C-alpha positions as CSV (number, residue, x, y, z in Angstrom):
1,X,48.9,30.7,68.5
2,X,51.7,29.6,66.2
3,X,51.8,30.6,62.6
4,X,52.9,28.1,60.1
5,X,56.3,28.7,58.6
6,X,57.3,27.9,55.0
7,X,60.3,25.9,54.1
8,X,62.2,29.1,53.4
9,X,61.5,30.3,56.9
10,X,59.1,33.0,56.0
11,X,55.4,33.2,56.8
12,X,53.4,31.3,54.2
13,X,50.3,32.4,52.5
14,X,47.0,31.1,54.0
15,X,45.6,30.6,50.5
16,X,43.7,27.3,50.0
17,X,43.1,27.8,46.3
18,X,39.4,28.4,47.0
19,X,39.4,32.0,45.7
20,X,35.9,33.3,46.1
21,X,35.0,36.5,47.9
22,X,31.9,36.3,50.1
23,X,29.8,39.4,49.3
24,X,28.3,39.3,52.8
25,X,31.7,39.4,54.7
26,X,34.2,40.7,52.1
27,X,36.4,37.8,53.0
28,X,37.7,35.0,50.7
29,X,35.7,31.8,51.3
30,X,39.0,29.8,51.2
31,X,41.4,31.8,53.3
32,X,39.3,34.4,55.0
33,X,41.5,37.3,53.9
34,X,40.2,40.5,52.4
35,X,41.0,41.5,48.8
36,X,43.4,44.1,50.1
37,X,45.2,41.6,52.2
38,X,45.4,39.1,49.3
39,X,46.7,41.8,47.0
40,X,49.3,43.1,49.4
41,X,50.5,39.7,50.7
42,X,53.7,39.5,48.7
43,X,54.7,43.0,49.9
44,X,53.9,42.5,53.6
45,X,56.7,41.8,56.0
46,X,56.5,38.7,58.2
47,X,55.1,40.6,61.2
48,X,52.2,42.0,59.1
49,X,51.6,38.5,57.7
50,X,51.4,37.1,61.2
51,X,48.9,39.8,62.1
52,X,46.7,38.8,59.2
53,X,47.1,35.1,60.2
54,X,46.0,36.0,63.7
55,X,42.7,37.4,62.4
56,X,41.7,34.4,60.3
57,X,40.4,31.9,63.0
58,X,38.0,34.6,64.3
59,X,36.9,35.4,60.7
60,X,36.3,31.8,59.9
61,X,34.3,31.3,63.0
62,X,32.2,34.4,62.3
63,X,31.6,33.2,58.7
64,X,30.8,29.7,59.9
65,X,33.4,28.1,57.8
66,X,35.8,26.9,60.5
67,X,39.5,26.4,59.8
68,X,40.7,24.8,56.7
69,X,42.1,21.3,57.0
70,X,40.9,17.7,57.4
71,X,37.5,17.1,58.7
72,X,37.3,16.0,62.3
73,X,37.1,12.3,63.1
74,X,33.6,11.1,63.8
75,X,32.6,10.3,67.4
76,X,33.0,6.6,68.1
77,X,29.8,4.6,68.0
78,X,28.6,2.5,70.9
79,X,30.2,-0.6,69.4
80,X,33.5,1.2,69.0
81,X,33.7,2.5,72.6
82,X,35.8,0.5,75.1
């Protein structure tokens, strides 16, 4: 899995500006990080940030939120199929 890189070459924050902690999981509803991970982010080295990034897809799947980003394209209808 590749981790996105910021323009400065460092590991970017996964923050999506949806900052709400799910009381059931303890993860942010937007980025799936814990409060401790969010608070420490600016002090983490790039390897530690990559380790956090590696946890996020599994957390999103467990929380049922999926990965952030655009919605998938709808399946073609019968009239749109070749």
